[in-house]
C-alpha positions as CSV (number, residue, x, y, z in Angstrom):
1,M,-107.2,15.4,184.2
2,V,-106.5,11.0,184.9
3,D,-108.9,8.9,183.4
4,V,-110.5,7.0,186.3
5,A,-113.1,6.0,183.7
6,A,-112.0,2.4,183.8
7,K,-111.2,2.2,187.3
8,P,-113.6,0.4,190.0
9,A,-116.1,2.9,192.4
10,T,-114.4,1.5,196.1
11,H,-115.0,2.9,199.5
12,R,-112.6,5.5,199.9
13,T,-111.9,7.3,203.2
14,A,-108.9,10.0,204.3
15,V,-107.9,11.4,207.6
16,A,-106.1,14.7,207.5
17,R,-105.0,17.1,210.2
18,G,-103.2,20.3,211.0
19,R,-103.3,23.1,213.8
20,I,-103.1,26.6,214.9
21,E,-101.2,27.7,217.3
22,M,-102.2,31.5,218.9
23,L,-101.3,33.5,221.6
24,P,-103.2,32.1,225.6
25,A,-105.4,35.1,225.3
26,T,-106.6,34.0,221.7
27,F,-107.4,30.7,222.9
28,A,-109.2,31.7,225.7
29,L,-112.0,34.2,223.3
30,I,-112.3,31.1,220.7
31,Q,-112.9,28.4,224.4
32,S,-115.1,31.4,225.8
33,G,-116.7,32.1,222.6
34,N,-116.6,35.6,222.9
35,V,-114.5,36.2,219.6
36,K,-116.6,39.4,217.8
37,K,-117.2,37.7,214.9
38,G,-118.9,34.9,216.3
39,D,-118.7,31.0,216.8
40,V,-115.6,30.7,215.4
41,L,-115.6,26.8,215.9
42,G,-119.1,26.4,214.2
43,I,-118.6,28.5,211.4
44,A,-114.8,26.8,210.6
45,R,-116.6,23.1,210.6
46,I,-118.7,24.4,207.7
47,A,-115.9,26.3,206.1
48,A,-113.9,23.1,206.5
49,I,-116.9,21.4,204.8
50,Q,-117.6,23.6,202.0
51,G,-113.6,23.5,201.7
52,A,-113.8,20.1,201.1
53,K,-117.0,20.0,198.5
54,K,-115.4,22.4,196.5
55,T,-111.8,21.2,196.5
56,S,-112.1,20.6,192.7
57,D,-112.9,24.7,192.6
58,L,-109.3,24.8,194.0
59,I,-107.2,22.5,192.7
60,P,-106.3,21.8,189.1
61,L,-106.9,18.6,187.6
62,C,-108.7,17.2,190.6
63,H,-111.7,15.5,190.3
64,P,-115.2,16.5,191.3
65,L,-116.2,13.7,193.7
66,A,-119.8,13.1,194.9
67,L,-118.4,12.8,198.9
68,T,-120.8,11.0,201.0
69,R,-119.4,11.9,204.6
70,V,-117.2,14.9,206.1
71,A,-116.8,15.0,209.7
72,I,-115.1,17.8,211.2
73,E,-113.1,17.7,215.0
74,F,-111.8,20.2,216.9
75,A,-109.2,19.7,219.5
76,L,-108.5,22.4,221.9
77,D,-104.9,22.2,223.3
78,P,-104.2,25.0,226.0
79,A,-100.8,26.5,226.2
80,Q,-98.4,24.5,228.4
81,G,-95.2,25.5,229.5
82,D,-93.0,26.9,226.9
83,A,-96.1,24.9,224.2
84,P,-98.5,27.6,222.9
85,A,-101.5,27.5,222.6
86,A,-103.4,26.1,219.6
87,V,-106.4,24.6,217.5
88,E,-106.4,21.6,216.1
89,C,-108.7,20.4,213.1
90,T,-109.3,16.8,212.3
91,A,-111.1,16.0,208.7
92,T,-112.4,12.4,207.8
93,V,-113.7,12.7,204.1
94,E,-115.6,9.5,202.7
95,T,-116.6,8.5,198.9
96,V,-117.3,5.6,196.9
97,G,-115.7,6.1,193.5
98,P,-112.9,5.7,191.2
99,T,-110.5,7.7,193.2
100,G,-108.9,9.3,196.5
101,V,-110.1,11.9,199.0
102,E,-106.4,12.7,199.9
103,M,-107.3,16.0,198.9
104,E,-110.3,16.9,199.8
105,A,-109.2,16.0,203.2
106,L,-106.8,18.1,203.1
107,T,-108.3,21.1,202.1
108,A,-110.8,20.9,204.5
109,V,-108.2,21.1,206.9
110,N,-106.4,24.1,205.7
111,V,-110.0,25.9,205.2
112,G,-110.9,25.5,208.9
113,L,-107.5,26.8,210.3
114,L,-107.8,30.0,207.6
115,T,-111.2,30.5,208.9
116,I,-110.3,30.5,212.6
117,Y,-107.5,32.5,211.6
118,D,-109.5,35.4,209.8
119,M,-111.9,35.2,212.6
120,C,-109.5,35.7,215.2
121,K,-106.6,38.1,213.3
122,A,-107.6,41.3,214.4
123,V,-106.8,39.8,218.1
124,D,-103.7,38.1,217.5
125,R,-102.1,38.6,213.7
126,G,-99.0,36.0,215.0
127,M,-101.0,32.9,214.6
128,T,-99.4,29.8,213.2
129,I,-100.3,27.1,210.8
130,S,-99.0,24.3,210.7
131,G,-98.6,20.3,210.5
132,V,-101.4,19.7,208.0
133,R,-100.7,16.4,206.9
134,L,-102.3,13.6,205.6
135,L,-102.6,10.8,208.5
136,E,-104.2,7.9,206.6
137,K,-106.5,7.0,203.4
138,H,-107.8,3.2,202.6
139,G,-109.5,2.2,199.1
140,G,-108.4,2.0,195.7
141,K,-106.1,0.2,194.1
142,S,-103.3,1.2,196.3
143,G,-104.7,-0.2,199.4
144,S,-103.7,1.7,202.8
145,F,-101.6,4.7,204.0
146,V,-101.0,4.8,207.8
147,Q,-98.5,7.3,208.8
148,S,-97.0,6.3,211.4
């Protein structure tokens, strides 16, 4: 692990996003709350938060961090024309510490989307997770990054 002991604790924020594309029928089940395993988005939100908190257990050499905030949002994107139906997940993660929270935000998005896949795979094994990326990060020596 990189030694961050000498780095000052600053407020750090990261925002990540990704999406899972699916059949319109699968989307309708999620939207209506009729998936046999339960409330897909509610459970995926909890899983995403847990993923952010457990990032250092999953990613080698990633520092364990005391997170001060993890917010997970889902946007429902119905099929339109040739575009498939999708659920978009956005994670905002914050801490006050000597290192950033980009990995925690990216892990949260991935775990949230994987949970949606797991809960819906019985009706749609062709779902596709894509576009997982860091949108922005703030704080620390390197300052801010905002994807354009």
